[in-house]
Every structure is written in C-alpha cells, then in structure tokens.
C-alpha positions, 0 to 999 in steps of 0.5 A: 551523681545523679544521671538523667533519666533515659526516655522510656520508649512509647509503649502505645499502639504503633501505626500500621506500616504503610504497605507498598502498593503493588503495580497490579493492586487491582488484581483479585485473588481467583486462584481457587476458581482457576484450580476448580476450572482445571479440575472440571471437564467442559460443563456449564459450571466451568463456563460460569466460573470463567465468566466470574473470573473475567468479571473480577479481572475486568477493572485491571483490563480497563486500567491497562487499556487506559494507558494507550489512550490519546493515540487515535483510538476511542477508549471504549474500543480499547477497553473492548480489545483489552477485554478480548485479551483478558478472555484469551488469557483466562481460557489459556491459563494453566495454574499447574505451572505455578505462575500467578495469573496476573503475570500471564494476563498482563502481557496477553492483554497488552499484546492484544492492544498493541496488535490492534494498533498494528493491524487496524489503526494504520490507514494503509498496510505497512510491513511489520518490520517498518512498524517495529522500526517506527516504534524504536525510532519514536522511543529513541527520539523521545529519550534523546529529546530529554537529554539534548537541547531544544533541537531534535536529535539527528539521524546519526544520533538516533542510530547510535542510541537505538542500534539501528542503521541510518537507513533504518532510522530514515524508514522509521522516521517516514513511518512516523508521519504515515500512521494516518492518511490525509483526505484529498478533500482536506484543506491545505494549511495556510491556503485561502478559500476552498483549496484542497489537496485534490486541487494540486493533483494533475489529470491524465494528459492524453498528449503524452500517449500520443507522443509515445505512439508517434515516436514508436512508429516514426522509424517503421514509417520511414522504412516503408516504400513511398507508395505505402507511406502515401496511402497511409498518409491519405487514409489516416491524415486526410481521411480519404476512403480506399476507393478515393485513394485508388482513383487518385493513385490509379490502382484498384481499391482491392490493391489499396486494401492489401497495401494498407493492411500489409503496411499496418501489420509491418508497423505493428510488428516493428513496434512490438519487436516481432518483425525481424527485418522490419525497417529494411523496406519491402519491394514493390508488389510484382506485376499482375492482373491486380498489381495496380501498375499502369502500363501504356495503353491501359485504362488509367482509371481502372488499371486494366487494358481496354476490353477490345485489346484484351479480346484480340489478345 
C-alpha cells in the first residue's frame, strides 16, 4: 500500500521575524561617547561630545514633551523644558553604574516637565500636597468613569479607590477647578450684554465702619459726666467752636479745651481696652480760678468775679 507523500518543508528564504518595537525606539547608541566623556577632564572636546549626545537624543525628548500637549501649555515651551531635562540628564549621567542612559534620561525629562506644570502653570501658588491630591483624584476619577455608568463617581467611591480620605478627595476636587484663574473682565456664561464678573463684586461700604465706630464709643459716652457729653455733642454734632461752647455754658474756652481733651482720651482708652475703670464716670472738676463754676455775684459771661469786688478782697 502506497502512503501519500509527505509535504516537504519550504526551503526558500524565510521572511525576517518582525522585531518588537522598543518603547524608546528613537534612542540612539551613545555609549561610546559617554565612556569618552567620563575619561576626559573638563576641556572643549568633552563639551563638544556632550553637545553631540544632546543633539542625538533631542528627538526622544520632543516625543516625551508631546505626551503632555493639550494641557494649557504651548508645545514649543514643553519641548524647551524637555530639552532642559535632557541637558541635566547628560551632565549627571554616570556610565560606570552600568545602567543604560535612557533608563536615567526618561524619568529626568518627564520629571522636569511635570515640575514645570507644578511650579509655573498654576495661576496662584498652591501647596505641593494639594497638587498631589489633585493628580490622584483626577486619575481615580478617570479610572472610575470607565467602570461606572454615565453618572460620575462620588466622593466616597473616589476615596475608596484612591486610598484617600473624603476630606482629601474634596480638596483635590476643588483644586481641579483652580488650575487657571478667571479674569474679572470675562463675560459670565449666559449673561446678556457686557456683564462681567467685575459687575457682581461689591465696593467698599464706609457705613459699616461708621456702625462699628458708633457701637464701640456708645458705652464710654454714656459713662461720661453730663457736661462732658454736652461739650462733645456741641463740638462734633453741631460743629460749634470751643469759644462758642464756652459762652453757651458760661465757662472759659481753656476749660472747654481741657474737658474736651480729657473726654476724648477717656473714650479712646475705653475703646482700646487700656482704660481700667473707664466707664465708671469721673467727678466734676474741683472749684478753682479756672474751674468754670459760676457762683452768685460772678460774671456769667467770663466765669470770674467783677474786678472791683476782687480788688476789695
């Protein structure tokens, strides 16, 4: 019995196996340059080798910069920041440790770009801890969005997924909306005409300060003697001069000045909390040549006795 012939394997040239693409396939081989740089002392040749290495690795730095595009920063600026990270990596790389350069350069470049976003892209300075909470909350929210239905994840779900507390999640959610500032001249959404955020802000109201001032002096004023309250009322509410007050009360202008100064100092000390015993009242000034007390037989206009009677005494 004849057996069927077995198919002979094809002996022609085999197509080359597809090589798996390396994640950093644009990484050049600069190991010899780095070895030479490590051997040389500081000299022009060493600097030229470093420049050559930087130029060779620039395409990979640009590719890493493009992964951060569409985040509010121009691509040209991101490429410059990535190039700065590449320069730092070239200057700090030590080939004697046996690690390939790309394993050191990629984290350095990515870290430089992230540092740029952290330090220069926020409209206001935000603590680093708050920025970290923002990133963790944003990542957890994106992951949960693909797993849940159309409604977004709750604060409790984000906290359980990210390992944060609910207060930390709330802080991160607030930071998500605080990356950039809003201009006061920006038009409000849904507003008709030129209605901006500036139009919703109030102005300084001096009446509030007057209310505080009046309430703070109310108690000290009540504690003053009646004559001192009357002098303050005539001086500050009627705008009368000291000489006119003196004529109306039948005392000297100098005595009015002393009573006015003493009353103001007492009120100020009471308001500032420095007058211990202020608010208990003060006795009237003792009688004296300038006390202002009008006795029978004295001149009511000047507060002194007639000259003839004073001479006889």
